[in-house]
MILUMLO-805972 format. One record per atom (N, C-alpha, C): residue in one letter; x, y, z; residue number from 1; atom name. Coordinates in Angstrom, 2 decimals. Atoms other than C-alpha are relative to their C-alpha. Layout:
REM residues N
NODE residu       u       v       w num atome
NODE      A       X       Y       Z NUM    CA
...
This chain:
REM residues 84
NODE residu       u       v       w num atome
NODE      M    1.39    0.50   -0.10   1     N
NODE      M    1.93   20.00    0.10   1    CA
NODE      M   -0.10   -1.43    0.24   1     C
NODE      K    0.10    1.46   -0.05   2     N
NODE      K    2.61   16.31   -0.09   2    CA
NODE      K    0.18   -0.53    1.40   2     C
NODE      N   -0.27    0.41   -1.39   3     N
NODE      N    3.41   16.23    3.58   3    CA
NODE      N   -1.26    0.29    0.86   3     C
NODE      I    1.12   -0.29   -0.73   4     N
NODE      I   -0.12   17.18    4.62   4    CA
NODE      I   -0.70   -1.18    0.46   4     C
NODE      A    0.82    1.16   -0.43   5     N
NODE      A   -2.38   14.80    6.53   5    CA
NODE      A   -1.25   -0.13   -0.77   5     C
NODE      V    1.22    0.26    0.73   6     N
NODE      V   -5.27   13.24    4.68   6    CA
NODE      V   -0.68   -1.12    0.59   6     C
NODE      I    0.80    1.14   -0.62   7     N
NODE      I   -8.05   10.82    5.62   7    CA
NODE      I   -0.33   -1.04   -1.11   7     C
NODE      T    0.37    1.24    0.85   8     N
NODE      T   -8.52    7.37    4.06   8    CA
NODE      T   -0.54   -0.99    0.77   8     C
NODE      T    0.60    0.98   -0.78   9     N
NODE      T   -9.93    4.17    5.28   9    CA
NODE      T    1.01   -1.25    0.14   9     C
NODE      K   -0.77    1.22   -0.21  10     N
NODE      K   -8.47    0.87    6.52  10    CA
NODE      K   -0.03   -0.92   -1.21  10     C
NODE      F    0.11    0.82    1.24  11     N
NODE      F   -9.77   -0.72    3.32  11    CA
NODE      F    0.95    0.45   -1.10  11     C
NODE      V   -1.03   -0.51    0.94  12     N
NODE      V   -7.58    1.44    1.16  12    CA
NODE      V    1.38   -0.26    0.43  12     C
NODE      L   -1.34    0.00   -0.52  13     N
NODE      L   -4.56    1.36    3.42  13    CA
NODE      L    0.39   -1.47    0.29  13     C
NODE      E   -0.25    1.29   -0.53  14     N
NODE      E   -4.78   -2.22    4.78  14    CA
NODE      E   -0.37   -1.15   -0.94  14     C
NODE      K    0.47    1.05    0.79  15     N
NODE      K   -6.78   -4.19    2.31  15    CA
NODE      K    0.24    0.29   -1.49  15     C
NODE      K   -0.30   -0.29    1.41  16     N
NODE      K   -5.60   -2.48   -0.94  16    CA
NODE      K   -1.21    0.27   -0.84  16     C
NODE      S    1.16   -0.38    0.83  17     N
NODE      S   -9.04   -1.37   -1.99  17    CA
NODE      S    0.32    1.19   -0.89  17     C
NODE      P   -0.34   -1.15    0.78  18     N
NODE      P   -8.60    0.95   -5.05  18    CA
NODE      P   -0.75    1.24    0.32  18     C
NODE      I    0.58   -1.26   -0.37  19     N
NODE      I   -9.26    4.59   -4.53  19    CA
NODE      I   -0.92    0.42   -1.20  19     C
NODE      V    0.90   -0.33    1.13  20     N
NODE      V  -12.38    5.48   -6.53  20    CA
NODE      V   -0.81    1.33    0.23  20     C
NODE      S    0.74   -1.12   -0.39  21     N
NODE      S  -13.71    8.49   -4.68  21    CA
NODE      S    0.87    0.93    0.82  21     C
NODE      V   -0.89   -0.87   -0.56  22     N
NODE      V  -11.84   11.66   -3.64  22    CA
NODE      V   -0.85    1.38    0.32  22     C
NODE      F    0.62   -1.17   -0.38  23     N
NODE      F  -13.25   14.62   -1.72  23    CA
NODE      F    0.95    1.04    0.59  23     C
NODE      R   -0.79   -1.14   -0.49  24     N
NODE      R  -11.75   17.97   -1.00  24    CA
NODE      R   -1.04    0.91    0.77  24     C
NODE      D    1.06   -0.74   -0.70  25     N
NODE      D  -14.08   19.40    1.77  25    CA
NODE      D    0.30    1.48   -0.11  25     C
NODE      D    0.05   -1.51    0.12  26     N
NODE      D  -14.92   23.05    2.11  26    CA
NODE      D    1.17    0.58    0.87  26     C
NODE      D   -1.13   -0.53   -0.72  27     N
NODE      D  -12.01   23.43    4.62  27    CA
NODE      D    1.36   -0.33   -0.72  27     C
NODE      G   -1.24    0.23    0.76  28     N
NODE      G   -9.51   22.09    2.10  28    CA
NODE      G    0.59   -1.41    0.28  28     C
NODE      D   -0.52    1.27   -0.40  29     N
NODE      D   -9.07   18.64    3.82  29    CA
NODE      D   -0.37   -1.09   -1.04  29     C
NODE      W    0.19    1.08    1.01  30     N
NODE      W   -8.70   15.56    1.55  30    CA
NODE      W   -0.50   -1.24    0.59  30     C
NODE      Q    0.56    1.24   -0.47  31     N
NODE      Q  -10.52   12.31    1.91  31    CA
NODE      Q    0.03   -0.97   -1.29  31     C
NODE      F   -0.07    0.89    1.09  32     N
NODE      F   -9.92    9.20   -0.18  32    CA
NODE      F   -0.57   -1.34    0.38  32     C
NODE      F    0.85    1.17   -0.48  33     N
NODE      F  -12.28    6.15   -0.31  33    CA
NODE      F    0.01   -0.98   -1.27  33     C
NODE      G    0.26    0.92    0.91  34     N
NODE      G  -12.61    2.90   -2.06  34    CA
NODE      G   -1.53   -0.12   -0.24  34     C
NODE      K    1.40    0.33    0.25  35     N
NODE      K  -15.94    1.29   -3.08  35    CA
NODE      K   -0.94   -0.34    1.19  35     C
NODE      E    0.76    0.44   -1.13  36     N
NODE      E  -16.96    0.27    0.36  36    CA
NODE      E   -1.05    0.91    0.52  36     C
NODE      E    1.16   -0.82   -0.53  37     N
NODE      E  -20.16    1.59    1.84  37    CA
NODE      E   -0.17   -0.21    1.46  37     C
NODE      D    0.22   -0.04   -1.49  38     N
NODE      D  -21.28    2.30    5.43  38    CA
NODE      D    1.32   -0.05    0.69  38     C
NODE      I   -1.33   -0.10   -0.63  39     N
NODE      I  -17.77    3.31    6.39  39    CA
NODE      I   -0.39    0.59    1.46  39     C
NODE      Q    0.12   -0.57   -1.35  40     N
NODE      Q  -17.57    3.85   10.23  40    CA
NODE      Q    1.23    0.77    0.39  40     C
NODE      E   -1.15   -0.89   -0.55  41     N
NODE      E  -15.44    6.31   12.14  41    CA
NODE      E    1.17   -0.84    0.27  41     C
NODE      E   -1.15    0.79   -0.43  42     N
NODE      E  -13.20    3.49   13.47  42    CA
NODE      E    0.64   -0.60   -1.32  42     C
NODE      D   -0.70    0.49    1.27  43     N
NODE      D  -12.46    2.54    9.69  43    CA
NODE      D    0.95    1.03   -0.47  43     C
NODE      A   -0.75   -1.14    0.55  44     N
NODE      A  -10.80    5.96    9.18  44    CA
NODE      A    1.56   -0.18    0.47  44     C
NODE      R   -1.46   -0.09   -0.25  45     N
NODE      R   -6.99    6.33    9.00  45    CA
NODE      R    0.48    1.26   -0.57  45     C
NODE      V   -0.70   -1.32    0.28  46     N
NODE      V   -4.88    9.49    8.80  46    CA
NODE      V    1.41   -0.42   -0.43  46     C
NODE      I   -1.37    0.11    0.53  47     N
NODE      I   -1.83    9.33    6.56  47    CA
NODE      I    0.39    1.23   -0.77  47     C
NODE      S   -0.47   -1.11    0.72  48     N
NODE      S    0.16   11.75    4.45  48    CA
NODE      S   -0.44   -0.03   -1.42  48     C
NODE      L    0.32   -0.11    1.51  49     N
NODE      L   -0.71   12.88    0.87  49    CA
NODE      L    1.04   -0.86   -0.69  49     C
NODE      D   -1.08    0.67    0.67  50     N
NODE      D    2.66   11.52   -0.12  50    CA
NODE      D   -0.29   -1.54    0.08  50     C
NODE      E    0.25    1.36   -0.09  51     N
NODE      E    1.59    8.04    1.19  51    CA
NODE      E   -1.11   -0.40   -0.99  51     C
NODE      I    1.13    0.33    0.96  52     N
NODE      I   -1.69    8.20   -0.87  52    CA
NODE      I    0.56   -0.08   -1.40  52     C
NODE      L   -0.57   -0.02    1.30  53     N
NODE      L    0.40    9.11   -3.96  53    CA
NODE      L    0.80   -1.24   -0.23  53     C
NODE      K   -0.67    1.25    0.19  54     N
NODE      K    2.52    5.96   -3.42  54    CA
NODE      K   -1.04   -1.20   -0.26  54     C
NODE      I    1.09    0.94    0.23  55     N
NODE      I   -0.75    3.92   -3.30  55    CA
NODE      I   -0.52    0.08   -1.38  55     C
NODE      D    0.67   -0.26    1.26  56     N
NODE      D   -2.13    5.53   -6.42  56    CA
NODE      D    0.49    1.28   -0.51  56     C
NODE      D   -0.68   -1.23    0.60  57     N
NODE      D   -0.08    7.96   -8.48  57    CA
NODE      D   -1.04    0.77   -0.82  57     C
NODE      S    1.01   -0.78    0.78  58     N
NODE      S   -3.14    8.88  -10.61  58    CA
NODE      S   -0.72    1.19    0.80  58     C
NODE      I    0.49   -1.19   -0.80  59     N
NODE      I   -4.13   11.17   -7.73  59    CA
NODE      I    0.59    1.33   -0.40  59     C
NODE      N   -0.64   -1.17    0.55  60     N
NODE      N   -1.66   13.59   -9.19  60    CA
NODE      N   -0.79    0.76   -1.03  60     C
NODE      D    0.88   -0.64    1.09  61     N
NODE      D   -4.16   14.23  -12.05  61    CA
NODE      D   -1.04    0.88    0.69  61     C
NODE      I    1.18   -0.78   -0.60  62     N
NODE      I   -6.72   15.68   -9.56  62    CA
NODE      I    0.45    0.96    1.15  62     C
NODE      L   -0.54   -0.84   -1.19  63     N
NODE      L   -4.54   17.55   -7.03  63    CA
NODE      L   -0.37    1.52   -0.23  63     C
NODE      W    0.50   -1.39    0.38  64     N
NODE      W   -5.86   20.81   -8.78  64    CA
NODE      W   -1.33    0.28    0.59  64     C
NODE      I    1.37   -0.24   -0.34  65     N
NODE      I   -9.37   20.35   -7.47  65    CA
NODE      I   -0.17    0.93    1.21  65     C
NODE      N    0.20   -0.98   -1.01  66     N
NODE      N  -10.65   23.12   -5.22  66    CA
NODE      N   -0.86   -0.56    1.16  66     C
NODE      N    0.80    0.33   -1.21  67     N
NODE      N  -12.37   23.00   -1.76  67    CA
NODE      N   -1.45   -0.15   -0.45  67     C
NODE      G    1.43    0.28    0.41  68     N
NODE      G  -15.79   21.44   -1.98  68    CA
NODE      G   -0.22   -0.86   -1.18  68     C
NODE      M    0.15    0.80    1.27  69     N
NODE      M  -15.08   19.39   -5.09  69    CA
NODE      M    0.16   -1.52    0.33  69     C
NODE      H   -0.04    1.40   -0.01  70     N
NODE      H  -15.40   15.64   -5.69  70    CA
NODE      H    0.51   -0.50   -1.27  70     C
NODE      A   -0.41    0.67    1.14  71     N
NODE      A  -13.60   13.44   -8.01  71    CA
NODE      A   -0.35   -1.58    0.14  71     C
NODE      W    0.34    1.41   -0.05  72     N
NODE      W  -14.74    9.82   -8.87  72    CA
NODE      W    0.24   -0.70   -1.28  72     C
NODE      R   -0.10    0.97    1.09  73     N
NODE      R  -14.40    6.86  -11.12  73    CA
NODE      R   -0.47   -1.29    0.29  73     C
NODE      E    0.61    1.35   -0.34  74     N
NODE      E  -15.87    3.45  -11.38  74    CA
NODE      E    1.08   -1.01    0.45  74     C
NODE      N   -1.08    0.95   -0.45  75     N
NODE      N  -12.47    1.57  -11.11  75    CA
NODE      N    1.29    0.73   -0.23  75     C
NODE      K   -1.27   -0.57    0.12  76     N
NODE      K   -8.81    2.22  -10.98  76    CA
NODE      K    0.49    0.29   -1.34  76     C
NODE      N   -0.45   -0.18    1.43  77     N
NODE      N   -8.45    1.90  -14.78  77    CA
NODE      N   -0.70    1.11   -0.70  77     C
NODE      E    0.67   -1.12    0.65  78     N
NODE      E  -10.81    4.82  -15.57  78    CA
NODE      E    0.56    1.28    0.34  78     C
NODE      K   -0.36   -1.32   -0.18  79     N
NODE      K  -10.19    8.44  -15.82  79    CA
NODE      K   -0.83    0.63    1.04  79     C
NODE      W    0.73   -0.68   -1.02  80     N
NODE      W  -11.25   10.75  -12.99  80    CA
NODE      W   -1.12    0.83   -0.63  80     C
NODE      N    1.14   -0.89    0.38  81     N
NODE      N  -14.68   12.53  -13.31  81    CA
NODE      N    0.03    1.02    1.18  81     C
NODE      I   -0.05   -1.05   -0.98  82     N
NODE      I  -14.92   15.77  -11.44  82    CA
NODE      I   -1.39    0.66    0.13  82     C
NODE      D    1.29   -0.62   -0.34  83     N
NODE      D  -18.14   17.08   -9.68  83    CA
NODE      D    0.40    1.37    0.46  83     C
NODE      L   -0.36   -1.35   -0.42  84     N
NODE      L  -17.76   20.91   -9.50  84    CA
NODE      L   -0.98    0.56    0.99  84     C
């Protein structure tokens, strides 16, 4: 599973923005975002789930979420909240 492609942003990948919002869409695709707003399509980056886990290993705590679910937190030091 960790070799699957996921979507993140240049802010997370290149600018080291902490991941504070994670979506698993209805198709099961993962999306990882920082606090930035007004994300444009050109800001998107596709990497592996394994690379995301190297950026933030706390993602392991929410890998159980199902399609259509959202996990969020105010900052990297907080626990994940789950919207069912």
